[in-house]
N, C-alpha and C positions, 0 to 999 in steps of 0.2 A: 128441555129446549129441543125443538124439532130441527130438522135439517134446514127448513125454510124460515126458521125463527128469526134469523138475522139478515134475511134478504133485504136489499136496499130498495126503497120506493123510487119512483121516477124522480129525476132532479126537479127541484122546485123552481129553479131559474137557470138560464143559460150561463150565467156568470160562474156557476160552480160546477158546470158539467165536466171541465177538464180535470178537476180534482176528483170528481166522483167516479170517472171511468178509469182512473189509474189502476193498472194491474198490480196485484199484491207483490209481484216480483220486482216492481220498481221502487217499492218503499219498505217492505218487510225486512229485506237484508240490511239496508242502511239504518233503519230505525233501531234495530236491535244491536247493530254494531255500535251505534251512538249510545245505547243504553248500557252496553257492557263496558265501554271504555272507561268512564269515570269510576264505576264500581270497582273494577280491577285495579285501577290506579290507586284508589284510596285503601283498599283492603289487602292488596298484594304488593304492588310496585312500591308503595310508600314504605313497606317493610324493608325492601331491598335498599331503598334510598337511605333510610335511617341507619341500616346496618353498615353501609359504606361510609356514613358520616361518623360512625363510632359509638352509637348508642347501644344500650344493653337490651337483650332479648325480652326480658319481662316488661320493661317500660315500653318497648316498641309494640309488643302484642297488646298490652292494655290500652295504650292511648290510640292506636290505630283502630281498635275495636270501639273505643269511646266515641271517636268522631264519626263512626258509622251509624250512630243512633238514628239519624234522620230516616234511614231506610226501614227502621223498626217502628216508626211512628207515622206511617203513611196514612192512617185514618185522618190525620190533620190535613193532608193534602187532597184527599179524595173529594170531600165536599167543595173545596175551593175550585178544583178542576171541573166539577159537575155544574157549578152555578154561574161561573163567569167566563165569558167569551167562548171560544171553541177550544177543543183539545189540541188542534193543530197550532193555535196561537201560543199555547203553553209550551208545546214541544219546541217551536222556533225560538221563543224567548229564553228558554232554559239552555238550549244549545249555544246560543250566542253568549249568554251569561256565564256558562261553564267555560267557554273559551277565554273570556276575560279573567275569570278567577284563576285559571291555570297560568295566565300571564303574570298576574300579581304574585302567585305562589313562587314562580320562577325568580322574580325580583326579591322576594322575602328571604331567599337562601343566602343573601349577602348581608342580612341584618345581624347584629350581635347576638340576639336571642333567637336564633333561627328555628330552634325546636318549637318554641311557643308560637311564633308567627306562622310557620308552615302548618302547624296543627290547626290554627285558626282558619287558614285558607282551605285546608282539607275539609274542615267542618262546613265551611260555606259551599264548597264543591259538593259535599254529601247532601246538603239541603237542596241545592239546585238540582242535583241529579235525581233525588227522590221525587221531586215534583215532576221532572221530565219523565221518569219511569211510569208514574201514575197516569200522566197524559198519554204517553206512548201506548201503554197497555190498554188504556181506554179506547184509543183509535182501533187497536187490534180486535178487542172483544166486541165492540159495537159495530164494526164494519164487516167482519167476516162471519159467514154462517158456521154452524157447528161442524159441518164437514170440512170446510176450508180451515177452520181453526185447527182441527186435527191434522189436516194435510200440511199446513204451513208451520205447525208447531216445531217440526224438525228444522225448518229453515230458521225459525226464531232462535232455537237453541244453537244452531250452527253459526249463525252470524253474530249472535251474542259472543260466541267464542272467537270470531274474527276480531272482536274488540280485544280479546286476550292475546291474539297473535300480534296485533299492533302494539299493545301496551306492554304486556308481560314478555313478549318476544322482541319485536322490532325496536321499540323505544328503550328497553332494557339493554339490548345489544349495543345500541348507539351510545347509551350512557356508559356502559362498560368500556367501550373503545375510547370514549372521550376521557374517562377516568384515568386511563393509562397515560394519556398525553397532556391533559390539562388539570387533573385533580378532580375530586368528587363534586365540589361546589359548582364549578363551571360546567361540568358534565351534566349535572342534574338541572341546572338552570336552562341549558339549551334543550334538553329533553322535554322538560315541562312546558317551556315556551312553544316548542314545535307541536306538542300535543294540543295546546290551546288553539293554535291555528287550524289544526285538523278538525277539531270539534266545530269551530265556527264555519268551516267550509261545508261540513255536512248540513248545516242549517240552510245554506243556499240551495242544495239539492232538494231538501224537504219543502222549501218554499214553493217549489214547482210541482212536486209529485205526491206529497202526502195528503191523504183524504182529511176532511174536517173532523170526522168522528161524530157519532150520534149525540144529540143534545137532549137534555131533559125537557118535557113539556113545560110551557110557561107557568102553569099552575103549581109546578113543583119547585120553582125557583124561589129562594128566600132562605133566611137563616133557620126557619123552622125545619128546612130540609136536613140540616145537620143532625137534629134529634131523630128525625125519621130514618135517616141513614143508619144510625146506631141501633135504633130499636128494631128495624127490620132485619138487620144483620144477625142479631142475637135471637130473632124469632125463627130463623131458618131451621128446618128439621135436621137433627144430628149435628148442630153447629159445634157443640162442645167436643164431640168426637173429631170434627174437622179441625178444630183448633189444636187438639192433642196431636193429630197427625202432622200438622204443619210444624209444630214445635219439635217433635221427636224424629222426623224423617231425616233432618240434617244434623242430628246431635253429634255423631261421630265426625262428620265433615267439618263442622264448626271448630272442632278441636285440632284436626289435622291440618287444615288449609293454612292457618296462620303460622304454623311451626315449620311446615315443609320448606319454604324458602330460607328460613333461618338455619335449618338443619343442613341444607345444601351449601350454604355459605360458611358454616362453622368449620373450624379446623378439625383435622382428623383426630388429633389427640384429645379433642373435646367431644368426640363421638360423631362429628359431622362428616361431610363428603369433601370439604375443602375446595369447592368450585368457586371460580371468580364470577363477578357480575356478568362479564361478557359470555362466559360459559353458559350461564343460566339463560341469558338472552337467546343464544343460539339454540339451546335445547328446547325452550318453550316456543321458539319462533317458527318451528316447522312441524315436526312429527306429532307431538301431543295435541296441538290444535286440530290437525287433520283427522286424527283418530276420534277426537271429541265430536267433530262435525259428522263423521261417519256414524258414530254412535247415536247422535241426535236424530239424524235422518232415518236411520234404521228403526229407532224407537217410535218415531212419528208414524211410519207406515205399519209397523208391527201393532201398535195400539189402535190405529184406525181400523185395522182388519179384525181385531179381537174384542175391542172395547176396553175401556180403562179398568173396569172391575176385574175382568179375567187376566189382565196384564200386570196389575200393580205389584204383586209379590215378585214376579220376574224382574220388573224394573227396579224394585228395591234391592234385590240381590246384585243386579248389575251395578248399582250405585255404591253399595257398601263393601262387598267382598274385595274389590281391587285395592282398597286401602292397605291390604296386606303387603302390597308392593313396597311401601315405605318401611315396614317392619323388616322385610328382607334386606333392603338397602342399609338400614341401621345395623343389622346383625353382621352383614358381610363387608360393608364399606368398600365397594369395588372402586378401582381406579379408572376403569374403562368408561369414558363418557358415553360411548355408543351403547354399552349395556345399560347404563343408567337411563339414557333417553328412551331405550326400548321398553324398559319396565314402566317408566312414567307414562309413556304413550299407551301402554296397556291399561293403566289406571284411568287415563283420560277417556279411553274408549268406553269403559264402564260408567264413568262419570257422566258423559254425554248421553248415554243410553238411559241411565236411571233418573237423571234430572227431569226428563220429560214427564215422568209420572207425577212429579210435584206440580209442574206447570199445568198439566191437563186437569189435575184434581182441583186446582184453584179456579180454572176456567169453567169447568163443567159441574162441580159440586158446590163451590162457594159463591162464584160471581153471579149466576143467573138470577134474573129479577129486574125490577125497575132501575135500581141504582147499581148497574153492572160495573161501571168504572170505579165507583167508591168502594163497593164490596170486594172487587178484585184488589184494590189498594189495601183494604183491611187484611185480606188474606196474605198478600206479600209482606205486609208489616209483621204479621204474626210469624211468618216463615223466617223473616230476617231476625226477629227476636230470638227464635230458636237457634239461629246461627251465631248471633252476637254474644249471647251469654257464655256459651262454652268457649268462644274465641277469646273473650276477655280474660279468662282464667287459664288459657292454654299455656301462656308463657310461664306463669308461676308453676304449673304442673310439670312442664318440660324441664325447668330449672331444678325442680326438686327430685324428679324421677330420673332424669337423663333421657337421651333420645331413644335408646332401645326400649326401656320400660314404658316410656310415654307411648310409643307406637303399639306396644302390647295392649295398653289401656284403650287406645283408639279402637282396636278390634273388638274389645269387650263392649265398648260404647256403641257398637252397631246393633246390639241386641234389641234395644227399644224400637229402632226403626223397623225391624222385621215384625215385631209384635203388633205395632200399630197398623202396619200395612196389611197384616193378616186379619185384624179384627175390625177395622173401621167400616161402618155401614155406609151404604150409598142411598141417596134420595133421588126420587124421580123429579126432574126439573121441567118436564113438559108442561106447557100451558101457563108458565109463570109470566107475569107482565114484564115488559122491557121498554127501553127508551125508544121514542119515535125516531125514525130515520136511521139509516145505516152509515151515513157519512157526516 
Protein backbone atom coordinates (compact mmCIF):
# COMPACT_ATOMS: atom_id res chain seq x y z
CA UNK A 1 0.00 0.00 0.00
CA UNK A 2 1.48 3.36 -1.00
CA UNK A 3 1.17 6.61 0.89
CA UNK A 4 -1.60 7.86 -1.40
CA UNK A 5 -3.27 4.48 -1.53
CA UNK A 6 -5.98 5.50 0.91
CA UNK A 7 -6.42 9.07 -0.24
CA UNK A 8 -10.04 10.18 -0.32
CA UNK A 9 -11.70 11.15 -3.62
CA UNK A 10 -13.67 14.36 -3.90
CA UNK A 11 -17.01 14.19 -2.12
CA UNK A 12 -19.74 12.79 -4.30
CA UNK A 13 -22.39 15.13 -2.88
CA UNK A 14 -22.57 18.09 -0.56
CA UNK A 15 -24.71 16.28 1.97
CA UNK A 16 -21.69 14.23 3.03
CA UNK A 17 -19.10 16.96 2.91
CA UNK A 18 -19.18 17.77 6.63
CA UNK A 19 -18.50 14.14 7.49
CA UNK A 20 -15.77 13.80 4.87
CA UNK A 21 -13.74 16.78 6.04
CA UNK A 22 -13.75 15.82 9.72
CA UNK A 23 -10.16 15.93 10.96
CA UNK A 24 -8.95 12.62 12.45
CA UNK A 25 -8.39 14.38 15.78
CA UNK A 26 -12.16 14.89 16.04
CA UNK A 27 -13.04 11.20 15.81
CA UNK A 28 -10.01 8.91 16.30
CA UNK A 29 -9.79 9.64 20.06
CA UNK A 30 -13.49 9.11 20.80
CA UNK A 31 -13.81 6.15 18.43
CA UNK A 32 -11.08 4.17 20.15
CA UNK A 33 -12.17 5.25 23.60
CA UNK A 34 -15.57 3.76 22.74
CA UNK A 35 -13.85 0.64 21.40
CA UNK A 36 -11.79 0.15 24.55
CA UNK A 37 -14.56 0.76 27.09
CA UNK A 38 -16.69 -2.40 26.64
CA UNK A 39 -13.68 -4.64 26.02
CA UNK A 40 -12.05 -3.65 29.29
CA UNK A 41 -15.36 -3.87 31.14
CA UNK A 42 -15.96 -7.46 30.01
CA UNK A 43 -12.39 -8.72 30.28
CA UNK A 44 -11.06 -6.86 33.33
CA UNK A 45 -13.70 -4.90 35.26
CA UNK A 46 -16.12 -7.85 35.28
CA UNK A 47 -13.37 -9.84 37.00
CA UNK A 48 -13.24 -7.29 39.82
CA UNK A 49 -17.03 -7.14 40.05
CA UNK A 50 -17.37 -10.90 40.43
CA UNK A 51 -14.50 -10.95 42.95
CA UNK A 52 -16.38 -8.37 45.05
CA UNK A 53 -19.53 -10.49 44.79
CA UNK A 54 -17.68 -13.51 46.23
CA UNK A 55 -17.09 -15.82 43.26
CA UNK A 56 -13.98 -18.00 42.87
CA UNK A 57 -10.92 -17.17 40.73
CA UNK A 58 -11.14 -20.21 38.44
CA UNK A 59 -14.79 -19.69 37.52
CA UNK A 60 -14.29 -15.93 37.12
CA UNK A 61 -11.36 -16.40 34.72
CA UNK A 62 -13.08 -19.15 32.74
CA UNK A 63 -16.50 -17.57 32.29
CA UNK A 64 -15.29 -14.03 31.63
CA UNK A 65 -13.04 -15.52 28.94
CA UNK A 66 -15.95 -17.53 27.56
CA UNK A 67 -18.20 -14.48 27.08
CA UNK A 68 -15.32 -12.78 25.23
CA UNK A 69 -15.60 -15.26 22.32
CA UNK A 70 -17.39 -12.72 20.04
CA UNK A 71 -14.12 -10.82 19.72
CA UNK A 72 -12.50 -14.05 18.51
CA UNK A 73 -15.09 -14.65 15.75
CA UNK A 74 -14.94 -11.29 14.04
CA UNK A 75 -14.96 -12.94 10.57
CA UNK A 76 -18.71 -13.31 11.15
CA UNK A 77 -19.09 -9.57 11.58
CA UNK A 78 -16.70 -8.40 8.83
CA UNK A 79 -18.84 -9.37 5.80
CA UNK A 80 -21.93 -8.02 7.56
CA UNK A 81 -20.30 -4.62 7.99
CA UNK A 82 -18.93 -4.69 4.42
CA UNK A 83 -22.26 -5.41 2.72
CA UNK A 84 -24.95 -3.48 4.55
CA UNK A 85 -25.32 0.25 5.10
CA UNK A 86 -22.28 2.30 6.11
CA UNK A 87 -19.62 1.58 8.68
CA UNK A 88 -20.70 4.74 10.50
CA UNK A 89 -24.26 3.39 10.80
CA UNK A 90 -22.94 0.24 12.48
CA UNK A 91 -20.79 2.29 14.88
CA UNK A 92 -23.74 4.43 15.98
CA UNK A 93 -26.15 1.49 16.33
CA UNK A 94 -23.72 -0.55 18.42
CA UNK A 95 -22.80 2.35 20.69
CA UNK A 96 -26.47 2.98 21.45
CA UNK A 97 -27.12 -0.77 21.78
CA UNK A 98 -24.12 -1.13 24.09
CA UNK A 99 -25.45 1.59 26.36
CA UNK A 100 -28.80 -0.21 26.57
CA UNK A 101 -27.14 -3.57 27.36
CA UNK A 102 -25.14 -2.06 30.22
CA UNK A 103 -28.37 -0.64 31.64
CA UNK A 104 -29.97 -4.09 31.56
CA UNK A 105 -26.84 -5.60 33.08
CA UNK A 106 -27.11 -3.15 35.97
CA UNK A 107 -30.69 -4.23 36.63
CA UNK A 108 -29.80 -7.95 36.37
CA UNK A 109 -27.54 -7.63 39.43
CA UNK A 110 -30.71 -7.68 41.53
CA UNK A 111 -31.97 -10.99 40.14
CA UNK A 112 -31.67 -14.21 42.22
CA UNK A 113 -29.34 -15.95 39.74
CA UNK A 114 -27.28 -12.85 39.08
CA UNK A 115 -24.17 -14.73 37.92
CA UNK A 116 -26.05 -16.34 35.01
CA UNK A 117 -27.93 -13.21 34.01
CA UNK A 118 -24.93 -10.91 34.19
CA UNK A 119 -22.92 -13.36 32.08
CA UNK A 120 -25.73 -13.33 29.49
CA UNK A 121 -25.63 -9.54 29.30
CA UNK A 122 -21.83 -9.47 29.24
CA UNK A 123 -22.09 -11.89 26.30
CA UNK A 124 -24.54 -9.58 24.49
CA UNK A 125 -22.25 -6.64 25.20
CA UNK A 126 -19.33 -8.61 23.75
CA UNK A 127 -21.25 -9.38 20.54
CA UNK A 128 -22.34 -5.76 20.21
CA UNK A 129 -18.83 -4.51 20.92
CA UNK A 130 -17.22 -6.92 18.43
CA UNK A 131 -19.46 -5.57 15.66
CA UNK A 132 -18.63 -2.02 16.79
CA UNK A 133 -14.89 -2.75 16.70
CA UNK A 134 -15.16 -4.18 13.19
CA UNK A 135 -17.00 -1.13 11.91
CA UNK A 136 -14.76 1.31 13.81
CA UNK A 137 -11.56 -0.30 12.52
CA UNK A 138 -13.12 -0.28 9.05
CA UNK A 139 -13.59 3.49 9.25
CA UNK A 140 -9.97 3.87 10.34
CA UNK A 141 -8.28 1.66 7.75
CA UNK A 142 -10.40 2.83 4.79
CA UNK A 143 -10.35 6.55 5.63
CA UNK A 144 -6.69 7.20 6.48
CA UNK A 145 -3.63 6.87 4.26
CA UNK A 146 -0.77 4.55 5.22
CA UNK A 147 1.17 7.53 6.57
CA UNK A 148 -1.75 8.74 8.63
CA UNK A 149 -2.43 5.21 9.87
CA UNK A 150 1.09 5.11 11.29
CA UNK A 151 0.80 8.68 12.58
CA UNK A 152 -2.50 8.14 14.35
CA UNK A 153 -1.92 4.56 15.50
CA UNK A 154 -0.33 6.02 18.61
CA UNK A 155 -3.49 8.06 19.16
CA UNK A 156 -5.52 4.93 18.55
CA UNK A 157 -3.67 3.01 21.23
CA UNK A 158 -3.58 5.99 23.58
CA UNK A 159 -7.30 6.66 23.51
CA UNK A 160 -8.14 2.98 23.62
CA UNK A 161 -6.38 3.25 26.93
CA UNK A 162 -8.52 6.25 27.90
CA UNK A 163 -11.27 3.64 27.88
CA UNK A 164 -9.19 1.81 30.48
CA UNK A 165 -8.84 4.98 32.52
CA UNK A 166 -12.59 5.47 32.57
CA UNK A 167 -13.56 1.83 33.11
CA UNK A 168 -10.70 0.16 34.98
CA UNK A 169 -9.84 3.36 36.84
CA UNK A 170 -12.71 5.81 37.22
CA UNK A 171 -15.66 3.44 37.31
CA UNK A 172 -13.81 0.91 39.48
CA UNK A 173 -12.91 3.65 41.96
CA UNK A 174 -16.55 4.79 42.05
CA UNK A 175 -17.70 1.19 42.52
CA UNK A 176 -15.14 0.69 45.29
CA UNK A 177 -16.29 3.83 47.12
CA UNK A 178 -19.93 2.81 46.75
CA UNK A 179 -19.14 -0.72 47.99
CA UNK A 180 -18.01 0.70 51.32
CA UNK A 181 -21.21 2.70 51.77
CA UNK A 182 -23.96 0.70 50.03
CA UNK A 183 -22.63 -2.81 49.41
CA UNK A 184 -21.34 -4.44 46.21
CA UNK A 185 -24.69 -5.02 44.45
CA UNK A 186 -25.83 -1.40 44.63
CA UNK A 187 -22.30 -0.18 43.88
CA UNK A 188 -21.96 -2.15 40.68
CA UNK A 189 -25.54 -1.38 39.64
CA UNK A 190 -24.78 2.34 39.67
CA UNK A 191 -21.36 1.88 38.04
CA UNK A 192 -22.70 -0.23 35.15
CA UNK A 193 -25.71 2.04 34.64
CA UNK A 194 -23.49 5.12 34.50
CA UNK A 195 -21.23 3.37 32.04
CA UNK A 196 -24.17 2.70 29.74
CA UNK A 197 -25.10 6.39 29.74
CA UNK A 198 -21.52 7.34 28.83
CA UNK A 199 -21.44 4.96 25.88
CA UNK A 200 -24.74 6.29 24.54
CA UNK A 201 -23.43 9.88 24.85
CA UNK A 202 -20.41 9.02 22.69
CA UNK A 203 -22.82 7.96 19.94
CA UNK A 204 -24.18 11.52 19.85
CA UNK A 205 -20.68 12.90 19.18
CA UNK A 206 -20.01 10.36 16.43
CA UNK A 207 -23.32 11.15 14.75
CA UNK A 208 -21.79 14.55 13.97
CA UNK A 209 -18.09 13.96 13.37
CA UNK A 210 -17.46 10.33 12.33
CA UNK A 211 -16.69 9.71 8.63
CA UNK A 212 -18.82 7.19 6.77
CA UNK A 213 -15.95 4.80 5.88
CA UNK A 214 -15.29 3.43 2.40
CA UNK A 215 -17.90 1.12 0.88
CA UNK A 216 -17.51 -1.89 -1.38
CA UNK A 217 -18.26 -1.44 -5.10
CA UNK A 218 -21.84 -2.44 -5.95
CA UNK A 219 -20.69 -5.50 -7.92
CA UNK A 220 -19.03 -6.84 -4.76
CA UNK A 221 -22.16 -6.72 -2.60
CA UNK A 222 -24.06 -9.94 -2.00
CA UNK A 223 -23.68 -13.18 -0.09
CA UNK A 224 -21.10 -14.46 -2.57
CA UNK A 225 -18.89 -11.79 -1.01
CA UNK A 226 -18.65 -13.84 2.19
CA UNK A 227 -16.95 -16.70 0.36
CA UNK A 228 -14.75 -14.30 -1.56
CA UNK A 229 -13.70 -12.61 1.69
CA UNK A 230 -12.63 -15.95 3.18
CA UNK A 231 -10.86 -17.20 0.04
CA UNK A 232 -8.93 -14.00 -0.58
CA UNK A 233 -7.87 -13.83 3.08
CA UNK A 234 -6.20 -17.24 2.93
CA UNK A 235 -4.70 -16.47 -0.49
CA UNK A 236 -2.59 -13.66 0.96
CA UNK A 237 1.14 -14.29 0.82
CA UNK A 238 2.62 -15.56 4.12
CA UNK A 239 -0.86 -15.67 5.70
CA UNK A 240 -0.07 -18.76 7.79
CA UNK A 241 2.93 -16.96 9.21
CA UNK A 242 0.71 -13.96 9.86
CA UNK A 243 -1.82 -16.09 11.74
CA UNK A 244 0.95 -17.67 13.81
CA UNK A 245 2.25 -14.20 14.67
CA UNK A 246 -1.18 -12.98 15.76
CA UNK A 247 -1.76 -16.02 17.97
CA UNK A 248 1.64 -16.10 19.68
CA UNK A 249 2.38 -12.39 20.15
CA UNK A 250 -0.14 -12.16 23.04
CA UNK A 251 0.45 -15.66 24.47
CA UNK A 252 2.00 -14.45 27.74
CA UNK A 253 -0.28 -11.42 28.04
CA UNK A 254 -3.39 -13.58 27.69
CA UNK A 255 -2.36 -15.52 30.79
CA UNK A 256 -1.21 -12.57 32.88
CA UNK A 257 -3.95 -10.04 32.23
CA UNK A 258 -6.83 -12.06 33.65
CA UNK A 259 -4.99 -12.99 36.84
CA UNK A 260 -3.39 -9.63 37.69
CA UNK A 261 -6.56 -8.01 39.15
CA UNK A 262 -7.37 -11.21 41.06
CA UNK A 263 -3.79 -11.29 42.39
CA UNK A 264 -4.13 -7.68 43.53
CA UNK A 265 -7.42 -8.35 45.33
CA UNK A 266 -6.34 -11.67 46.89
CA UNK A 267 -5.36 -11.64 50.56
CA UNK A 268 -1.70 -11.53 51.45
CA UNK A 269 -1.77 -14.93 53.12
CA UNK A 270 -3.07 -16.32 49.80
CA UNK A 271 -0.08 -14.79 47.98
CA UNK A 272 -1.88 -11.64 46.78
CA UNK A 273 -1.43 -7.95 47.51
CA UNK A 274 -4.60 -7.45 49.56
CA UNK A 275 -5.74 -4.29 47.76
CA UNK A 276 -9.35 -3.08 47.91
CA UNK A 277 -11.49 -2.37 44.86
CA UNK A 278 -11.08 1.35 45.51
CA UNK A 279 -7.27 1.00 45.76
CA UNK A 280 -7.22 -0.67 42.35
CA UNK A 281 -9.45 2.04 40.89
CA UNK A 282 -7.10 4.75 42.13
CA UNK A 283 -4.04 2.90 40.88
CA UNK A 284 -5.34 2.23 37.37
CA UNK A 285 -7.05 5.59 37.08
CA UNK A 286 -3.96 7.80 36.82
CA UNK A 287 -0.36 6.75 36.27
CA UNK A 288 -0.52 3.38 34.42
CA UNK A 289 -2.90 4.78 31.77
CA UNK A 290 -0.68 7.84 31.32
CA UNK A 291 2.40 5.68 30.79
CA UNK A 292 0.43 3.47 28.38
CA UNK A 293 -0.48 6.56 26.34
CA UNK A 294 3.14 7.73 26.33
CA UNK A 295 4.29 4.29 25.23
CA UNK A 296 1.70 4.15 22.45
CA UNK A 297 2.55 7.60 21.13
CA UNK A 298 6.29 6.88 21.28
CA UNK A 299 5.82 3.59 19.42
CA UNK A 300 3.74 5.23 16.70
CA UNK A 301 6.42 7.78 15.88
CA UNK A 302 9.26 5.29 16.44
CA UNK A 303 7.73 2.87 13.94
CA UNK A 304 6.75 5.56 11.44
CA UNK A 305 10.41 6.57 11.22
CA UNK A 306 11.96 3.10 11.04
CA UNK A 307 9.25 0.99 9.43
CA UNK A 308 7.50 -1.96 11.04
CA UNK A 309 9.92 -4.64 9.85
CA UNK A 310 12.91 -2.99 11.53
CA UNK A 311 10.94 -2.11 14.66
CA UNK A 312 9.06 -5.31 15.41
CA UNK A 313 11.55 -7.10 17.65
CA UNK A 314 12.05 -3.96 19.75
CA UNK A 315 8.28 -3.58 20.07
CA UNK A 316 8.01 -7.23 21.10
CA UNK A 317 10.61 -6.74 23.83
CA UNK A 318 8.78 -3.68 25.12
CA UNK A 319 5.55 -5.67 25.20
CA UNK A 320 6.78 -8.79 27.00
CA UNK A 321 9.72 -8.05 29.28
CA UNK A 322 7.78 -5.71 31.63
CA UNK A 323 5.51 -8.59 32.68
CA UNK A 324 8.39 -9.36 35.07
CA UNK A 325 6.90 -6.58 37.22
CA UNK A 326 4.18 -8.95 38.43
CA UNK A 327 6.71 -11.62 39.31
CA UNK A 328 8.57 -9.05 41.42
CA UNK A 329 5.31 -8.06 43.12
CA UNK A 330 4.40 -11.71 43.79
CA UNK A 331 7.84 -12.41 45.27
CA UNK A 332 8.02 -9.32 47.49
CA UNK A 333 4.33 -8.54 48.25
CA UNK A 334 5.05 -4.89 49.06
CA UNK A 335 2.65 -2.89 51.24
CA UNK A 336 3.46 0.47 49.65
CA UNK A 337 0.70 1.28 47.14
CA UNK A 338 2.90 3.98 45.59
CA UNK A 339 5.61 1.41 44.84
CA UNK A 340 3.04 -1.01 43.40
CA UNK A 341 1.59 1.75 41.20
CA UNK A 342 5.07 2.72 39.98
CA UNK A 343 5.90 -0.85 38.96
CA UNK A 344 2.53 -1.34 37.24
CA UNK A 345 3.03 1.99 35.43
CA UNK A 346 6.35 0.71 34.12
CA UNK A 347 4.63 -2.41 32.79
CA UNK A 348 1.96 -0.29 31.11
CA UNK A 349 4.62 1.85 29.43
CA UNK A 350 6.02 -1.26 27.75
CA UNK A 351 2.55 -2.62 27.08
CA UNK A 352 1.51 0.54 25.24
CA UNK A 353 4.77 0.58 23.28
CA UNK A 354 4.64 -3.07 22.25
CA UNK A 355 0.96 -3.35 21.39
CA UNK A 356 1.47 -0.93 18.49
CA UNK A 357 3.49 -3.62 16.70
CA UNK A 358 0.48 -5.90 16.69
CA UNK A 359 -1.89 -3.18 15.44
CA UNK A 360 0.39 -2.06 12.62
CA UNK A 361 1.06 -5.63 11.55
CA UNK A 362 -2.67 -6.20 11.11
CA UNK A 363 -3.13 -2.92 9.25
CA UNK A 364 -0.13 -3.17 6.96
CA UNK A 365 0.42 -6.92 6.48
CA UNK A 366 -3.01 -8.51 6.86
CA UNK A 367 -5.67 -5.94 5.95
CA UNK A 368 -4.49 -4.45 2.58
CA UNK A 369 -6.63 -5.44 -0.40
CA UNK A 370 -10.21 -5.04 -1.55
CA UNK A 371 -11.85 -6.37 1.64
CA UNK A 372 -9.82 -4.23 3.98
CA UNK A 373 -12.42 -4.02 6.75
CA UNK A 374 -13.34 -7.72 6.70
CA UNK A 375 -9.71 -8.85 6.56
CA UNK A 376 -8.76 -6.54 9.40
CA UNK A 377 -11.65 -8.11 11.33
CA UNK A 378 -10.24 -11.56 10.48
CA UNK A 379 -6.88 -10.47 11.86
CA UNK A 380 -8.29 -9.06 15.10
CA UNK A 381 -10.35 -12.21 15.62
CA UNK A 382 -7.26 -14.41 15.30
CA UNK A 383 -5.41 -12.04 17.64
CA UNK A 384 -8.22 -12.26 20.20
CA UNK A 385 -8.29 -16.05 19.90
CA UNK A 386 -4.60 -16.03 20.80
CA UNK A 387 -5.55 -14.01 23.87
CA UNK A 388 -8.75 -15.89 24.81
CA UNK A 389 -7.41 -19.44 24.98
CA UNK A 390 -4.59 -18.78 27.46
CA UNK A 391 -6.94 -16.47 29.41
CA UNK A 392 -9.53 -19.23 29.82
CA UNK A 393 -7.03 -21.61 31.46
CA UNK A 394 -5.13 -18.96 33.43
CA UNK A 395 -7.38 -19.25 36.48
CA UNK A 396 -6.85 -22.99 36.73
CA UNK A 397 -3.09 -22.55 36.30
CA UNK A 398 -2.84 -19.87 38.97
CA UNK A 399 -4.95 -21.94 41.38
CA UNK A 400 -2.70 -24.96 40.81
CA UNK A 401 0.66 -23.17 40.83
CA UNK A 402 0.08 -20.24 43.17
CA UNK A 403 0.69 -16.63 42.17
CA UNK A 404 4.50 -16.69 42.41
CA UNK A 405 5.00 -19.78 40.26
CA UNK A 406 2.28 -18.61 37.88
CA UNK A 407 4.13 -15.37 37.09
CA UNK A 408 7.36 -17.34 36.59
CA UNK A 409 5.44 -19.35 33.99
CA UNK A 410 4.21 -16.10 32.37
CA UNK A 411 7.82 -15.03 31.78
CA UNK A 412 8.61 -18.41 30.17
CA UNK A 413 5.50 -17.97 28.02
CA UNK A 414 6.98 -14.81 26.44
CA UNK A 415 9.48 -16.90 24.43
CA UNK A 416 7.09 -17.79 21.55
CA UNK A 417 6.34 -14.10 21.04
CA UNK A 418 10.03 -13.28 20.56
CA UNK A 419 10.55 -16.20 18.18
CA UNK A 420 7.63 -15.36 15.91
CA UNK A 421 8.51 -11.62 15.87
CA UNK A 422 12.03 -12.51 14.75
CA UNK A 423 11.03 -15.04 12.08
CA UNK A 424 7.78 -13.70 10.55
CA UNK A 425 8.24 -12.71 6.86
CA UNK A 426 6.78 -9.50 5.42
CA UNK A 427 4.91 -9.14 2.13
CA UNK A 428 4.85 -6.16 -0.22
CA UNK A 429 1.30 -4.74 -0.24
CA UNK A 430 1.89 -2.03 -2.86
CA UNK A 431 -0.53 -2.12 -5.78
CA UNK A 432 -3.18 -4.29 -4.11
CA UNK A 433 -6.81 -3.45 -4.89
CA UNK A 434 -8.81 -1.54 -2.32
CA UNK A 435 -12.30 -0.30 -1.64
CA UNK A 436 -13.52 2.70 -3.58
CA UNK A 437 -13.81 5.92 -1.61
CA UNK A 438 -12.13 6.85 1.59
CA UNK A 439 -15.14 7.94 3.58
